[in-house]
N, C-alpha and C positions, 0 to 999 in steps of 0.2 A: 705625167705618171698616170694615168689613170687604173683607179680600182685599185689599188695593191692590197694585197691583203697577205702575211707571215705570217704561220704558224710554226712551233715547236714540239715534240713529240714529249709528253712528261710522263709519272708516274700516275695520275688521275683520268685528264685532256688531256689533247690537245692545249697547248698554252696560245692565245694571237696576241702576237707581240704588234703588230701594227692590221685594221681594220681599213682596208676599202677607203683609200689616200688615193685623193687626184688632188694633181696642180698640174699647171703648165710653168716653164722655165723661159722667155725672150732671151735674146744673145744680150751679151751686158749687163744683164738684170742682177739685180740681190737681193737673193731669198733667205729669209730664219726661219729657220725649223726650230720652236722652244718648248723648252718640257723640262719637268723634273727627272730624273735616275729613275727609268722603266716605261717614258713614256711612249718610246718605239721609236726616239727618231733616231738614234744610232743604227736602230737595225734599217731604219727605213733608208740612211743612207747610205749602207753598205748596199741595199737592195738594188740603189740606181746603179751601182757596177757591177751586182752579179757576184758579189761575193760573198753569200749565205752560203755555208756551208751545209749540202743536201742530205751530206751522210749520215746522218743523227737522226733525219725524221724530222728535218725542217718543208717548209711547204709554203711555194710561191705562186700566188697568184693573180691577173692581172696584167698589167703589159706599163714597162718603161720605155719612150719610142725614142730615140736620137736621132734624126736626119732622116726618120722614116722608115727606122729600121727601131725592133723590140730587142734589148740589151738581151731580157730573159730567154729568147730563145736562143740567143748567137753561140758556135761553139765556143770554147777555151782558145784557139788560134784567133779566132775572131776576136773575142772580146781582150784579147792579149796586143793586138793591133790598136786599141780605141784605147785603153788602158795607159796614163800616163802621156800618151798625144794628144787626142782628142776631150778626153775625161782625164781629171787627177785629181790627188785625196789626200789630204792634209789628215791625218790617222790623231789621236789624243796625248797618246804614247810618243814622243821623238823618239826613246830608247827602243822602242820596241817597233819602229820604222825604216831604222835604218838597219844595215849588215854593221854588226859590232866587227868582222875582220874584214872588211873593207875601206880603205881611203874613202876620205870624202867626197875627193875628187876624182876619182876612178867610181862612184858612183852617181858625182854628176854624168860625165862623159860615156859611161857604159850606156843609162838611158838614151842621150842625144844619139847614139852610135845604134841603139836599136829601133829608132824610130825615125832617122834621119839617115841620108844617105852622105852623111859624114867622114872625114880623113881622121886618125886619131889630134893630128895636127890643129884642124879646124872645130875637134869638138871640144879640145885642150882652152881654144878659147873663147869659147860659149862658154865652157865651164868659171874662167877668169871673171867673164862679166857677169854671170851669174852670180856667184858669191859676191861682186860686190856689189851688185844691184840689192841681196840681201842684209846686207851690211857688217858681213861677218869680218873686216877687218882684211890684216895681211894674206894678198892673195896664196900668193906660193905656199906659207905656213899655213891657212886651214885648207889647201888642195894636199896637202903629204899626213893631214890629223887622221885618227882614226876617231869614231862618237863619241867614245869614253876619254878622249881628253880635251872636250869641250866641254861647257856649262850645257847644263839645260834646257837653255834660252837660246844660247846657239848650236846648240842639237835641231832644236826649231827651225830656227832660220837656214839650217841643211836642209833639211826635211822639205821645206822649202823652195829652196831652187830646185830642188831635183824635181817637185810639182809643179814647178812652171818651167823649164828647160826647153821644152817643145810648143812654149805659149795655149796650153790647153783653150776650149771652145769654154769649158767646166771646169770651175775649180771645187771641191768639196771638200767643207772645210769642219771637222768633224770632233769640237770642241779641243778648236788648236789653242785654247789657253789655259785649258784647267791643269794640265798639270805645271803650270807653272805660275811664278815668284810674282804678288801679286806685281812690284816693282817694275816685272818684264813683262806684264797683259799689254800692255797700253801700245807699247815699242813694237810688238808683233800684230796689233789688230792697225794699229798708224802703218804697217807694212804692207799687209793684205788688199789695205785700203791705195796704196800707192801703186801697188801691182797689179789692184784692177787699172787704174788710169791708164799704166806702161803699158799693158798685153790687151785690156778690154773683155779680157772674158766673165764670163756669168758666172756669180758665186752664188753656192747655197749653202747659207752658215748655219751647221747644226751647235745649241748651245742652250745652257738653263742660265746665261749672264744675262739680264737684263740689258745692261749697261753696255755690254759689246754688242746688241742686237741693234742698240738705241742706234749709234754711232758707224753700223753697218749699212744696215740694209734698209732695201727700199718697202719690203714686202715682207710680211711674214703668216703662217701658220704656226698654231700652237693645239699640240697635243697632247691626252691626258688618256692613261689606260690601251693605247694603241689609235685610239678617234681621233680626228679634227677635231676640235670644239671650236676654233675660232681663227679666222681669216681676214685678211686685210693691207692694208699698205698698216707701215708701221709707226707714222705718225698717226695715222687712227688709232690705230693699237693701245697707244700711250695717251691719246687726248681725250679719247669716247669709249675704253672699255666696256665689253657685253657679257661678256662669259666670269662668271662667280670666280672660275678656277683662274683664268688669266688676273686678274683683279689682285684674288688671293696670291699667284704669284709674287703682285708689283710690291703686295703690302709686305709681305715677307724679307723680300730684298731692304724694303727700306727698314722696319726693323732691326735687321741685322745692321745694318748702319747707323743705328739712332735717328731714325726719323718717325714715322706715323708708330701704333701700335698696331697690327697687324690685329685682326680676329684671329680668336681659336675657333678651329675647323670642329665637325663631330670626331674626326678619326682624322687622326696627323699619318697615318698610314698610307705611302706612294699605290697608287691603284697601279698594278706593277703588271697585269695582264690583264689584258681587257673583258668586262663583263658583258658576256654574250644576251644579258637579259636587260639589262637599263644603261642608262649614264654613270660609267666608269666615276664621275666625281659625285655620285648620290651622297655614298656615306662621310661623305667631308665636306658637304656644300651646305651654306649658310642659307639657303633659301630652297632646299628640295622637299620635294612633295610625294607621295607614292607615286605616281605616273613616273616618275624621273627613277625606281628602283623599280621598274616590270618593261619599257619601252625603251627603248635605244633612241634619245633624238635626232632627227636629220637636219643638216646643217639648212636654214632659209635665210634671207640677204634682210633686214630689215633697212639697209642702208645702201644704199647703192657700190657696191666693191667689197661691203662687208660683211664675212658671213658667220655664221654663228650657228653651234647644236645645243641647244637649251632650249627644255619645255617651257620652261619659267619666260621665257622672252617675247617679247611684245611679236605678236604675228604668230608663232609658234601653233601650229595643229594639233 
């Protein structure tokens, strides 16, 4: 991804949901995109597969290159050949991502037959293998069930079966556990981890859950108000985060689960649209200065492989 920007029409001025985001993803890598609600992370995920609806005035700039082709410039027919095949997505809500009128088995086999030259019997055998792989239980029973006949956790496993059916090169997981009970989340994350090992796909994990990120991702980018404010290895992020926003996310997590008390920021409201003038976190930051409200911070590299966009960081100009 290079200099990706996404904006939406509003009653006042265009709201910039993503601002000039760039990153690379190698084969088999696991990258997390972290941020609170409204940070732009899900918009970024949808842009990867060119799923942004431009009919309502949305504008997209930059490029998303996959094997030398810009996905943002492809026709619908060209995109259909890639979506669900080379790049697949697990959405937040498994209920919305499954067709309620089709049986689970039919949804898996039709995905296979649309991208692979399979007979119905071949697709059925592959579907049975996938149902076993994602731990859905009795194959024949699950194959003939409709989505509403499954629990939410089982529906999410079914959506994962559809997503990995063609063994994609990239799996985009957009908050895959947010709609699930806490007791089910660990099982879904363990499943994604085991599938990564089994099929070797690269993973882009979009999440606000830092525990999920820590257990699954090798690298992470942190978004606030549409802007990347920190990027680096997950280990470096957890052991020595450099940005006040990332630190506050971690402190808030600890506070929720009875750990250290999180600091009280100046303004608890999320930065839901990119501030075109200054840092999107300036109003809530504990160490912000006047320059933070007046100028957009640029990404610098104070440590090898660890990037930060903060005027207060050592080495910031």
